[in-house]
N, C-alpha and C positions, 0 to 999 in steps of 0.2 A: 229382525221381525218388523213388519210394517205396523204402524200405529192403527189400532182398530177404532173406527168411529161407530156411531149409533146404528148405521145401516149394516155394517159388518157384524156387529154383535146381534142384531136382529136376525140376520141371515143364519148365523150360527145357532141361535135359539130355535129358529124354524127347522133347521136340519137336524138338531138334536131331537126335536119332537117327532119328525117324520123324515128319515133319511132317504125315503123313496119319493119324496115330493118332487114334482117336475120343476124346472126352472121358472116356468110361468106361475106355478102355485106359490113358490117361494117369493118371487117378485111381487105378486099380489099381496102376500102376507106382510111384507116389509115396506110396501109403498114405493117400489122402484119399477121402472120398465124392465122387461126381460133382458135386454142387451147389457145394460150396466150391472144388473144383478149377476148374470153369468160371468161377466168379467171379474167381479169381486170374488165370486166363488173360485174361479180358476186361480186368481192371485193367492187366495188363502190356501188352496191346495198346493200350489208351487212353493209357497213359503213354509209348508209343513204344519200350518195351523189346523187345517183339516187333513188328518192323517189317512183317512180312508172311510169306507162305508161297509157295514156288515149287518147281518141279521142278529137280533137279540134272541137267543135260543133258550128255551126252558130246559135247564139241566136235567131235571128229573124225567121230563118227557122223552129224552133220548137215552135214558138209562144211566145217567151220571148222578148217583145218589149221595155221594160223599164229598163234602168240601172240607178241606183241612188248611188251617193257617199254621205255617211252619216258621219258627224263629231259628235262624242260623247264627252261630258264632264262627268267625273266620280267624285262623291263626295269623300271627305276625301281620299287623295292619300295614300292608304296602299296597300301592296302586296296582302293581302287577297281580298280586293275589286277588284283590277285589275284582279286577278285570277278568281274570281266569274263572273265578267263581261265577260272576255274572254271565259270562258266555256259556258256561256249562248249564246254568239254569235256563237260559234262553233257548237252548237246544232241546229242552224237555217239553213236549206238547201238553203235558198234564199241568204245568205251571201256567196259570192264566194271568197272574199279576205278581209283581215283586217290587219291593222298595228297600232302599238302604235306609236304616233307621238309627236313631240314637237310643241310648239306654243299654240294658244288659246284653242285648243281641245286636248283630250288625245288619242283618237282612230279615225281612218278613215276606214270605211268599204265600200266595193263595194257590192251592192245588185242588183240582177237581178230578175225581176218579169214580169208577163204577161202584165200588164197595170197599169194605175193610180189607178183604183179601187182595184187591188190586193195589190198595195203599201199602199194604205190607210188602208186596213185591216191589213197588216203586221205591219204598224206603230202603229195603235191604239191597236191591240190585243197582240202584242209581243214586239215591240221595246220600247214603252213608259213605259212598266212595267219591263224592264230589271233592274237587281239589280244595285243600286248606281248611276244611270244615273240622271244627273241634267240638261242637255241641249242636244238637238239634232238639228242639222242643215242639211237639205237635199239639195243636188245639183243634178239636173237631167241632164243626158247626152243628148245632142241634137243629136250627131252623134259620133260613135266610130271611131277614126282614126287608132288606133293600140291596139290590145288586145293580152295579153299572148304571146308576142314576145319571141324569143329565147334570152337567156342570152348572153351578149358579154363576152366571156371567156378570161382569160389571155392568152398570147401567149405561155406560158410554157417554155420560154427560161431562166427562172431562176431568 
């Protein structure tokens, strides 16, 4: 990973605020001319620092009413079991986020579905048959307070 300077961090902050900003707009915001700004953006894209661009969609507006946080316990802690489980979760479009965690459970996934009936179908048809799962605990979100907020970036002063 390249070391990020204050201009790189400012570019990232600008793109987090408005991913549809033009290169000229980002350059003006961060105090660079367009050519070096675009070069920095391309380098960060190539390095995987900027992973992509997408729309932030209101879940409820598109009929996705239920968010569930699911804690999974996986049997026999081996690298292979963890990789198989992770791949199986990545293949499920309802899973919008997942982390390996410490504590009682091994993984915590965020799942978004239309309603309780859709979650029941997902649970019984797909989640309960995931490889190496020994326990599942579901926690239903009552209200989302903050979702997919921008990252608090370092200040870049070194």
